[in-house]
N, C-alpha and C positions, 0 to 999 in steps of 0.2 A: 504493500499499500503506500503511495506516495505521501510523503509528509507535507503539510501546508507550509509556504512560505510565511515569514514572520508577519508580513503586511497582511496577510489574509486570515491571520487569527482573530477570533472575536473578543471582545472586552472581558468576557467571562473567562475565556481561556487564557488571556494574559494576566488577568488578577490572579488566577490559580497558579501560574507559572512563576509570578513574581512572590507570591506567597512560599512557594516551594524552593525558591531560589534557583530555578532552572533557567530562568530569563531575567535580564535586567532592563528597566526602562530605557537606558542609554543604548543598549544593543538593539532593541525593538525600534526605537526612534531613528537610529541610523539606517536600518533595513527599510523602514517606510519612507525615509528621505530618499534613498536611492532608488526606490520603486517609483516615488513621484517623479524624480528627475528623468527616469526611462519614459514614462507614459505622458507626462505633462505636454510635451511639444505637439503632440496629436490631439489631445483631449481639450486643453486650455480651460481647465475646471477652477483654477486657483488664482486669487488675489492676494498680495502681500505675503507671499510665501517667505518665510524667514527660518532657514534650517538651523543658524547659529543660535536664535533665540529659543527654538524648539529644543535644541541640545542642552542649553543651559537649564531649561525647566526640567529636562530628563535627569540631568546630574542631581538637581535639587531632589527630585522624587526618589531617585535611587539612594540618597543619603537618608530619607524619612524611612524607606523600606528597611535599610540596613540598622537603623536605631530603634525599629518596632513602632513608629509613629505614622505609619501610612495613612493616607486619606481614602475616601470611598472609591475614587476612580484613579488613584495614583499612578501616574506613568502611562496612562492609556492614550494614544494619539487621538487628536481632535481636530475637525475644522468647524468653522461658525460662518454663516452666511454672512455676506458682505454688509447687510443692512442691520446687523446686530453689532452695535457700537463696541469697540474695544479701544481703551484707553491709548492715546498716542498714535492710532492709525487713521487716516482720512476714510471717510465713508462716501464714496461718490454716488451710491444709490443706482449703479449700473448705468449711469449716463455721463457723457462728456460735457454736460452742461453745468455739473456741479463744481463749485469752487472748492478745491481740496484743502481741508484744515484737519489738523489731528484731532480726534474726538478727546473729550476732556474726562470721560469717565467710561467704565464698562457698563453697558446694558446689563438688565437682570440676568439673562441666559449666560452671558458671558462671565458675570461675576460668580454664578453658582458653579460653572464648570471650573473656573480658576480655584474656587474655594474647596472643590472635590479632587483637585491635584491633577486633572488632565492636562495633558501636553498639547498646547495650541500649536498646530503646524502652520495654519494659514486660514485666510478668509476666503469663501468660495464665491463664484461668480454669479450675477443675476442681470436681468434685462432692465432697460431703462425704467426707473421708479417701481420695477417689480409689477408692471402692469402688462406682461405677456406671459404665456405659458410656453417660453421658449429661451433658448440660450443666446438669442440675438441681442447685441447691446452696442451702443455707440461708444462705450467707454472700454470694455473688456474684448479681447479676441473672441471670436466665435467658438462657444463651448459645444462639444459634439458628444454624441451617445457612445459609451464604450462597446455596446452590442453591434453597431454599426455607424462607422463614422460619417456616413452619409445622412444619417438621421439626427434629428433634434432629442436631447435629454428631456425635454420639457422644461418648465419653469413656474414660477419665477425661482424656485430653489434649484437652479439649472445646475450650477457647479457642485452643490452638495450631492445631488442624486449622482451624477457622473462619478464623483470622487469615491462614493460609497460602493457602486457598482465595480469601479476599477481597482478597488483595494488599497485607497489611500488611507490606511488605518480603519478602525471599527466605529469611530464615533462622530457623527456630524448633525449640525442643527441647522434647521431652516424655518422658514415662516410661511404662513398660509392666510389668505384673505378670500380666496374663492376657489382654492384647489392647489395652491402653489407648493404644498407638501406632497400631496396624495398624487398629483398627476405626473410629476417627474419620477416619484417612486414607482408608480406604475409602468411608466415608459422605460425605466431603467432596472426593473425587477428587484427593487429593494423593499424593505419595509418602512413605513412611516405612520406616526400616530399624529393627526390633528387632535389635540386635546379640547375639552370642554373651554370655552371662554374663560379666562382667569386662571385656569389651573396652573399655568406657566407664567408667572409675572413677566411683562415685556414693556419696553418703553421705546418709542411711544404706543400708547394703547389707542385702538381705534375700532369701529364697529366690524365684528368678525375676525379681527387679525389675532393671530396666535403664532407662537414658536412651538416647534415640536422637534423629536428625535428623528433622525433619518439613518437606518442601520441595515445590515444585512440579515439580522436575526431578531425575533421579538424579544429575547431575553436581554440583549443589549440594550434595546429601547426601554425596557422595564429599569435597567440599572440607571440610565439616564434620567428617567421620570423622578426617581427617588432624589436626585440632586435638583433638576430643574424646576420641580414644584415647590421648593422651599419659598417662603414667603419674601415679598420685597414691597415695601410701602410706595415705591415710585410708581408702582401701577394701581391706579383707582378702581380698576376692574377686577383685581386679583380675588380669588376666592379665600375665604378663611383656611389658616393651616389646618390640615387633616392627616391623621396618621393612617396612611395607606400602605398596606403590604405589597408594594409594587412587585417585588420578585415572586410572589406567590401566584404562578401562572395556571396552576392546575384547575381545570373546570369540567364539570360534566356537561355534555351536550344534550344528553337524553332528556326528552320532556320541554326542551326550549320551544317558544314559538318564534319563527323567524318569517320576515316578509322578504320576498325577492322582487325587486323593482327592475325591469327591464325595459320599461319605456319611461323616460323622465318627463314627458309631457311636452318637450319642446327641444329645439337643438339638433344636431346631428343624429342620423339614425345609426343604431348600434351596428358595426360590422359583424357578419356571420360568424367569423372565427372568434370574436370577443364574446358575443352572445354564447356560443357553444362552450367557452372555457368557464364562464361564470355560471351557467347553468350546470355544468359538471361539478363545479366547486358546491353549489347548492345541493346536488344530489349527494355528495359526500357528507354533508351535515345531515341530511335526511336518513342516510344509511346508518348514521351514528345515533339516531333516535330522536333527532329534532323534527318538529312539524314545520314544513315549509309551504308558505301560501303566497301566491303571486298578488302584488300589489298593483292596484290602478295608479296612474299618474296622478300626483298632487299639485305640481307646479305648473304655472301657466306662462305663456309668452308675454303677457301683461306685466307679470312679476319681474321678470328678467329685463324687459325693456325699461322698466322703471328704475331697477339697480343700475343698468347701463348708462342711463341719462344721468343719474346722480354721480356716478363714477366719472363720467365724461366732464361735467361741470366742476367738480373737485379738481380734477387733474388740469382742466383748462386755466383755472384760477392759479394754480401753482405755476405753471409754464408761463403764463401770461404775465406773471409778476417778475419774470427774469427780463434782463436786457435783451434787445432784439437779437445782438450776436450770439448770446447764450441760448436762446430758444431755437436758433437755427441748428444746434449741435445735437438736439434731441432727435431720436430715430424718426424719420418721416412717417412711418406707419403710425407712430404714436401721435404726432402732430396731426395727422389726417384723423385719427380717431376723435381726438378731443375737440376739434374745430367746432363741431355742431353745439358743443356746450355753451359757447358764446351767445347763442340765440334763445336759449331757455329762459323763460320767464319764472318770477318767484312762485306763481301758481302751479306751473308744471314741474317745478323744483319740489315743492311741497308734495304734489300727488306721486312724484317719482319716489321721493324717500318714503312715503307711506307703503310702498310696495315691499320694503324691506320688511316692515311688521306683517304684511300679508304673507310673505314667504315664510318667515319664521313661524307664524302660527299654523300654516298649512303642514310645515314638516312635522312639528311637534304632535299635531292631531293626527297625521298619518302613521307615525311611529308608535303612538301611545298604545295600541293594542298587542304590540309586539315586543319581545325581549330584545330582538336586534333585527337590523335589516341588512340585507346583502344586495349588491349592485355592481355593475361595471365601475371603474374609476373614471375612464375614458371611453367613449363610444368606439374610438379607433385606435390603432397601433401608433407608434411614433411616426413622425412626418419628416419631411426634408429639413435638414440642418439650417438652411438659409432662410426658412421661413419664419415668420413671426407667430403664427398659428396653424392649426391644421387646415384651415381655409385660406389662410394668408390675406384676408380682406378686413381692412379696418372698419368697414361698416357692418361686418357680421363677427366681431372679434370674440365672442363669448359662446359660440354654438357648441364648444367641446366641454363647458364647464357645468352642463345641466345636471350631471349626477353628484357633483361636488359642493357646488356653491350653496345649496339649501341648508347644508349643516353648519356652515360659517355663520349664517343668519339665525340659525335656531340655537346656536351655541352647543350642539351636541358634538361627543367624540366621534371620530371617524378615521379609520385606519385603511391604509393600502397594503395589500401583500399579493405576491405573484400567484397566479393561478393557471399559468400555461404560457405557450408560445406560439406565434404564427408559424404556419407549416412551411412556407417557402423561405422566409427571412430568419425565422427563428427569434422574432422580437418579443419581448415580455408583454404580458397581459395582466392588468391589475384587477384584483376583487377588492371591492370596498365593503368594509363591515362597520356599521353605524350603531350607536348605542344611545340610550336614554341620556338625557343631560346629566352630567356629573359621574357617568358609569365609566370612566376612563380605564379602570382596572378591568372591568368586564370586557370591554373591547379588546384590551390586551389578551385576556385570557381565551377569548374566542378566536384571535388571530394565532395564538400559541397552539390551540386545538387544531385549527386548520393547517399550521404548519406541520404538525405531526402526520395529519391525514393526508396531505397532498404528496407525501413520499420524496424521493431523490429528485433534486433540481438538477438542471444542466450545469456545467462549470461555469465559473464566472469569466467574462470575456477578458481575453488577454490582448496584447499589442497588435494593432492592425497596420496595414501600410499607410503611409503618410498621404493625405488628401491634397 
């Protein structure tokens, strides 16, 4: 049996090896850095990659292990999405229009990971203002999908998903306001949890915006949740501290009532291979004793059009506040998308914003009779790397988020886990598992159960020929 490379070891495996003194944080960090240096020229997943700083952190971690004072994630390699502030590092928000200034403090997720002893290797790339499900950016080089370099990793947590799939260490943190954790996770074949709103403190807080773990295994995400969910008063939306046994992932599936949503009510049609893979996943739960019921669509085009208009005006105001020369640096796709925001009246904005509540209420009501909901993450597999979205049309920018965005607005936890591959290209297909509000641990447990049921996965993608 071939032994895994050090960069492919999970956080659970690394911590066990550190405790047994069979590996050291410095040894592992060096191996991950070397792997990144081999892969990064073709993937472009990282920003502010700092090997020397990472090695300094690894040496400090090694010293703590030697004196018996190790922290929860001590010495485990980590990346953070570029829009999660880290003290001293500029935060371009994926766009060349940003004036670069060092950030003054660590945002809550960065602070929690630092307190847990994780070794920060780099930040990860994102598109302009995080408003694309794509690795396309006016600031960062084009980020590509490790499974197929002609394909996009998704976004906006583009670099984080690519880094996790490519083996840039086990721990990665992204953010999500409409699918930005789950979509790239699904397209890159990794695991991600979009937690309940407020479960992981974040700054700045915003409607539907969360941070979450992006990993290859559910157990590694659970380890991260134990650290990331610690309180931080800087987030006014954060939930009260709660003692949750995050690593208790055992769960009986028998007797659970599950909804299966295969028609989102609007957006792109579900590709046949995607539908088949998700339905096969639902059958595994059924064979394990769960009751699965097909759910009728609950979201409407009117709901998403309202949210789209609200986001367009918000983004138009941000971009319009820039000097003209900096506005011109924003991706043309983004500028074309926000342009109609300038014509919205106050009444139109009010009615658009009201659709957020309508979508929230519809999602909560639809899920109420069930323990969990199953659906595709994306209706289609990964698309062309150079495209801004699966349709690449700024007037139809959100047709692919119909299965993900409701649960941002309803504040429910939702995970993405791989459930299959396309026949011809071998591209991953994501299964979404949604829970009731605040049942983040239950969603992790359901994902862990499926992780066992789905069987052996294909090998993680290795280096490809340069594009």
